C-alpha positions as CSV (number, residue, x, y, z in Angstrom):
1,M,104.9,122.1,78.3
2,P,102.6,122.0,75.3
3,C,100.9,125.3,74.7
4,F,97.6,125.8,72.7
5,K,94.9,128.3,73.4
6,V,95.8,128.8,77.1
7,E,97.1,132.4,77.2
8,Q,95.0,133.1,80.3
9,F,96.7,130.4,82.3
10,L,100.2,130.1,80.8
11,S,102.0,132.7,82.9
12,Q,100.7,131.0,86.1
13,A,102.0,127.6,85.0
14,I,105.4,129.0,84.1
15,E,105.6,131.0,87.3
16,S,104.9,127.7,89.3
17,V,108.1,126.3,87.7
18,L,110.2,129.4,88.5
19,E,109.0,129.2,92.2
20,Q,110.3,125.6,92.7
21,T,112.5,124.9,95.7
22,H,114.5,122.6,93.4
23,Q,116.1,125.0,90.9
24,N,118.2,122.7,88.7
25,W,115.7,122.4,85.9
26,E,115.0,123.4,82.3
27,L,111.6,124.3,80.9
28,V,110.9,123.5,77.2
29,L,107.7,125.3,76.0
30,V,106.2,124.0,72.8
31,D,103.9,126.3,70.8
32,D,101.5,123.9,69.0
33,E,100.6,126.7,66.5
34,S,98.4,128.4,69.1
35,P,96.3,131.2,67.5
36,D,96.2,133.3,70.7
37,G,98.9,135.2,72.7
38,C,100.8,132.2,73.9
39,L,103.8,132.9,71.7
40,A,104.3,136.4,73.1
41,I,104.1,135.1,76.7
42,M,106.8,132.4,75.9
43,E,109.1,135.0,74.3
44,E,108.8,137.2,77.4
45,Y,109.8,134.4,79.7
46,V,112.7,133.2,77.5
47,R,114.1,136.7,77.8
48,K,113.8,136.6,81.6
49,D,115.3,133.2,82.3
50,S,118.0,131.2,80.4
51,R,116.6,127.9,81.7
52,I,113.5,128.5,79.6
53,R,113.3,128.0,75.9
54,F,110.6,127.4,73.3
55,L,109.9,125.6,70.1
56,R,107.3,126.1,67.4
57,R,105.7,123.3,65.5
58,P,102.6,122.8,63.2
59,N,99.5,122.0,65.2
60,G,99.5,118.2,65.9
61,G,97.8,117.8,69.3
62,V,99.1,117.5,72.8
63,A,100.8,114.1,72.4
64,A,102.9,115.3,69.4
65,A,103.8,118.5,71.2
66,R,104.9,116.5,74.3
67,N,107.1,114.3,72.1
68,T,108.6,117.4,70.4
69,G,109.4,118.9,73.8
70,F,111.0,115.7,75.2
71,N,113.1,115.2,72.1
72,A,114.4,118.8,72.5
73,S,115.2,118.3,76.2
74,T,118.7,118.0,77.6
75,V,119.8,114.4,77.1
76,F,121.5,114.1,80.5
77,S,118.3,115.2,82.4
78,E,117.4,112.5,84.8
79,F,113.7,113.1,85.3
80,I,110.9,114.4,83.1
81,V,107.6,116.2,84.0
82,F,105.0,116.9,81.3
83,L,103.2,119.9,82.8
84,D,99.9,120.9,81.3
85,P,99.8,124.7,80.6
86,D,96.5,125.3,82.5
87,D,97.8,123.5,85.7
88,V,100.1,124.5,88.5
89,L,103.0,122.8,90.3
90,M,103.2,123.3,94.1
91,P,106.6,124.8,95.1
92,T,108.1,121.5,96.4
93,A,106.8,119.3,93.6
94,L,110.1,118.8,91.7
95,E,112.1,118.4,94.9
96,E,109.8,115.8,96.5
97,M,109.2,113.7,93.4
98,S,112.8,113.7,92.3
99,E,113.9,112.7,95.8
100,Y,111.4,109.8,95.8
101,L,112.8,108.5,92.5
102,R,116.3,108.8,93.7
103,L,115.5,106.8,96.9
104,N,113.6,104.2,94.8
105,P,115.9,103.5,91.8
106,G,113.8,100.7,90.4
107,V,110.7,102.9,90.1
108,G,109.9,104.2,86.6
109,A,107.6,107.0,87.5
110,V,105.9,108.6,90.6
111,V,102.4,110.0,90.6
112,C,101.5,112.6,93.2
113,E,98.1,113.5,94.7
114,I,96.3,116.6,93.3
115,S,94.1,119.4,94.4
116,E,91.5,120.8,92.0
117,I,91.0,124.5,91.2
118,D,88.6,126.3,89.0
119,E,89.1,128.8,86.2
120,G,89.9,131.6,88.6
121,G,92.3,129.5,90.7
122,R,89.8,128.9,93.5
123,S,89.9,125.5,95.3
124,L,87.4,122.9,94.3
125,G,88.3,120.6,97.1
126,N,90.7,117.7,97.8
127,R,89.1,114.5,96.6
128,R,91.2,111.4,96.7
129,K,92.8,110.0,93.5
130,S,91.0,107.0,92.2
131,R,93.1,103.9,91.9
132,W,91.2,100.6,91.5
133,A,92.7,97.1,91.9
134,R,91.5,93.6,92.4
135,G,89.7,92.9,95.7
136,L,88.6,89.6,97.2
137,F,85.4,89.5,95.1
138,L,84.8,93.1,93.8
139,P,87.1,95.9,92.7
140,R,88.7,97.8,95.6
141,K,90.3,101.2,95.9
142,L,94.0,101.2,96.7
143,K,94.8,103.0,99.9
144,P,97.1,106.1,100.0
145,A,99.6,104.0,102.0
146,E,99.9,101.5,99.1
147,P,102.4,103.2,96.7
148,F,102.8,100.4,94.1
149,T,100.1,100.7,91.4
150,P,99.6,97.5,89.4
151,F,99.2,97.4,85.6
152,L,95.5,96.4,85.8
153,T,94.8,99.7,87.6
154,F,95.9,101.7,84.5
155,F,94.3,99.1,82.2
156,C,91.0,100.0,84.0
157,G,91.6,103.7,83.1
158,T,92.3,104.8,86.7
159,G,95.4,106.1,88.5
160,Q,96.9,107.9,85.5
161,G,97.4,111.7,84.9
162,P,99.8,114.5,84.1
163,H,100.8,114.9,87.7
164,T,103.7,112.6,87.2
165,M,107.5,112.6,87.2
166,H,109.0,110.0,84.9
167,R,112.5,108.6,85.0
168,R,113.9,109.6,81.7
169,S,115.3,106.1,80.9
170,A,111.9,104.5,81.6
171,F,110.0,107.0,79.5
172,E,112.4,106.5,76.6
173,A,111.8,102.7,76.8
174,T,108.1,103.3,76.1
175,G,108.8,104.9,72.7
176,G,107.0,108.2,73.8
177,W,103.4,109.4,73.5
178,D,101.2,107.7,70.9
179,E,100.3,110.6,68.7
180,S,97.2,108.9,67.2
181,F,95.5,109.5,70.6
182,R,94.0,113.0,71.2
183,R,92.4,111.7,74.4
184,Q,93.5,108.8,76.7
185,Q,97.2,109.5,75.9
186,D,98.0,109.3,79.6
187,T,96.2,106.0,80.0
188,D,97.9,104.5,77.0
189,L,101.4,105.7,78.1
190,F,100.9,104.5,81.7
191,C,99.9,101.0,80.5
192,R,103.1,100.8,78.4
193,L,105.3,102.2,81.1
194,S,103.9,99.9,83.8
195,L,104.7,96.8,81.7
196,I,108.4,98.1,81.7
197,A,108.9,99.5,85.3
198,P,106.9,99.9,88.5
199,I,104.8,103.1,88.9
200,H,104.4,104.4,92.5
201,F,101.9,106.8,94.1
202,L,103.1,109.6,96.4
203,D,100.5,110.7,98.9
204,R,101.4,114.4,98.6
205,R,99.3,117.1,97.0
206,L,101.9,118.6,94.8
207,Y,99.9,119.5,91.7
208,L,96.9,121.8,91.1
209,Y,94.6,120.5,88.4
210,R,92.5,123.1,86.8
211,K,88.9,122.3,85.7
212,W,87.5,124.9,83.3
213,K,84.8,125.1,80.6
214,G,87.2,125.3,77.6
215,Q,89.6,122.5,78.4
216,A,90.0,119.8,75.8
217,V,89.0,116.9,78.0
218,S,85.5,118.2,78.3
219,N,84.5,117.1,74.7
220,A,82.2,114.2,75.4
221,A,82.1,112.9,71.8
222,D,86.0,112.8,71.6
223,I,86.1,111.1,75.0
224,G,83.8,108.3,73.9
225,H,85.7,107.8,70.6
226,F,89.1,107.6,72.2
227,N,87.9,105.4,75.1
228,E,86.8,102.9,72.5
229,K,90.1,103.3,70.6
230,F,92.1,102.6,73.8
231,R,90.0,99.6,74.7
232,K,90.4,98.0,71.2
233,K,94.1,98.6,71.2
234,W,94.8,97.1,74.6
235,D,92.5,94.2,74.2
236,L,94.5,93.1,71.2
237,V,98.0,93.9,72.5
238,V,100.3,90.9,72.7
239,G,102.9,90.9,75.4
240,K,106.6,90.5,74.5
241,T,107.5,88.5,77.6
242,T,105.9,85.8,79.7
243,Q,105.3,88.2,82.5
244,Q,103.7,90.8,80.2
245,K,101.4,88.2,78.7
246,R,100.3,87.2,82.2
247,L,99.7,90.8,83.3
248,L,97.6,91.5,80.1
249,L,95.6,88.3,80.5
250,E,94.8,89.1,84.2
251,A,94.0,92.7,83.4
252,R,91.6,91.9,80.6
253,F,89.8,89.3,82.6
254,F,89.5,91.6,85.6
255,Y,88.3,94.6,83.5
256,W,85.7,92.9,81.4
257,H,84.4,90.3,83.8
258,V,84.5,92.3,87.0
259,F,85.3,96.1,86.8
260,Y,83.2,97.0,83.7
261,P,80.0,95.2,84.8
262,C,80.4,96.7,88.3
263,H,80.8,100.2,86.7
264,E,77.7,99.8,84.5
265,L,75.7,98.6,87.5
266,K,76.9,101.5,89.6
267,V,75.8,104.0,86.9
268,V,72.3,102.4,86.7
269,L,71.9,102.4,90.5
270,S,72.9,106.0,90.7
271,C,70.3,107.0,88.1
272,L,67.5,104.8,89.4
273,P,66.1,107.2,92.1
274,K,65.7,110.0,89.5
275,F,64.2,107.5,87.0
276,L,61.6,106.3,89.6
277,R,60.6,109.9,90.3
278,D,60.3,110.7,86.5
279,P,60.1,107.5,84.5
280,N,60.4,107.7,80.7
281,R,61.0,105.3,77.8
282,G,64.3,106.9,76.8
283,T,66.0,106.6,80.2
284,A,64.6,103.1,80.6
285,G,66.1,102.0,77.3
286,W,69.5,103.6,78.2
287,M,69.6,101.9,81.6
288,W,68.6,98.6,80.0
289,K,71.4,98.9,77.5
290,L,73.9,99.5,80.4
291,V,72.7,96.4,82.2
292,W,72.8,94.3,79.0
293,N,76.3,95.5,78.1
294,G,77.5,94.7,81.7
295,M,75.9,91.2,81.7
296,T,77.3,90.4,78.3
297,C,80.8,91.3,79.3
298,L,80.5,89.5,82.6
299,L,79.7,86.3,80.8
300,F,81.7,86.6,77.6
301,G,84.5,89.1,78.2
302,S,85.9,91.6,75.8
303,P,83.8,92.5,72.7
304,H,86.9,93.2,70.8
305,L,88.4,89.8,71.4
306,R,85.1,88.2,70.6
307,H,85.0,90.1,67.3
308,Q,88.5,89.1,66.4
309,I,87.8,85.4,67.2
310,L,84.7,85.6,64.9
311,E,86.8,87.2,62.2
312,N,89.5,84.6,62.4
313,F,86.9,81.8,62.3
314,V,85.2,83.3,59.2
315,R,88.6,83.7,57.5
316,S,89.5,80.1,58.3
317,Q,86.4,78.9,56.6
318,Q,87.1,80.6,53.3
319,P,88.4,78.3,50.6
320,V,92.1,78.6,49.8
321,A,93.0,79.1,46.1
322,R,95.1,76.4,44.6
323,A,97.3,76.5,41.5
324,D,97.4,73.2,39.7
């Protein structure tokens, strides 16, 4: 559990681990140089329960803190959960997810359904987790009764999240969290993991995801920057095996020629009624940009691949120096 500026929620997160029906666990808390009272709370719980310990590290972000915690975990632990410190596990979470992985030994990770809560712990409803896959003509949502989640679902930026139990051996094979990502760490990890082992969905609400004003994921500028970083990275990834290359090719085609254009059109259509009631030049320009981007990708695919092809072409036209 990485801890940074969450003193108002940290005790509740830790208590949710103490209340698990499955009691054979260890909890590694990682103080990411938090400036608030997180350290004092950690020290209090370490004194209360020998299964809890904490580490301190210079601030490096959530991905680095998670890697630090994993590297310090007991090497013979079979399963790993990266619990966010502002969220809560339901009492049977560890029991149900570990049992699922034991019954399905080929599965690398299992993702559970979530319920959303607000800053005060009040319910915000039980919407369904979004997992998109290829349909006959258009993208379709996977049904709760379809546990297997394909690689292209994560490539499209859906289906991932912290509400996951990883098989330790599968997580180790990924190389851990990419610490260059401050956002989209989950999406990047799930893409790497699903190229190694299947990821399944468990239709059980075992995780309370808190939405609050101060959480890191609410920073719109950061979200845009790391979305673009993720897209560029994965558009240029080269698979190591024939199967990985096929999955990457299929996912890129589906995302840029189908999923992304449909997403842009959906945004435009959702904004159209408001625009018709109050038309203005700024909104019209923004909506036209979305339509243009969607149509361009529908016809020509990934902008990052197009840019790389252009760069390679220009480089190939440059004269080669000769030494006589």
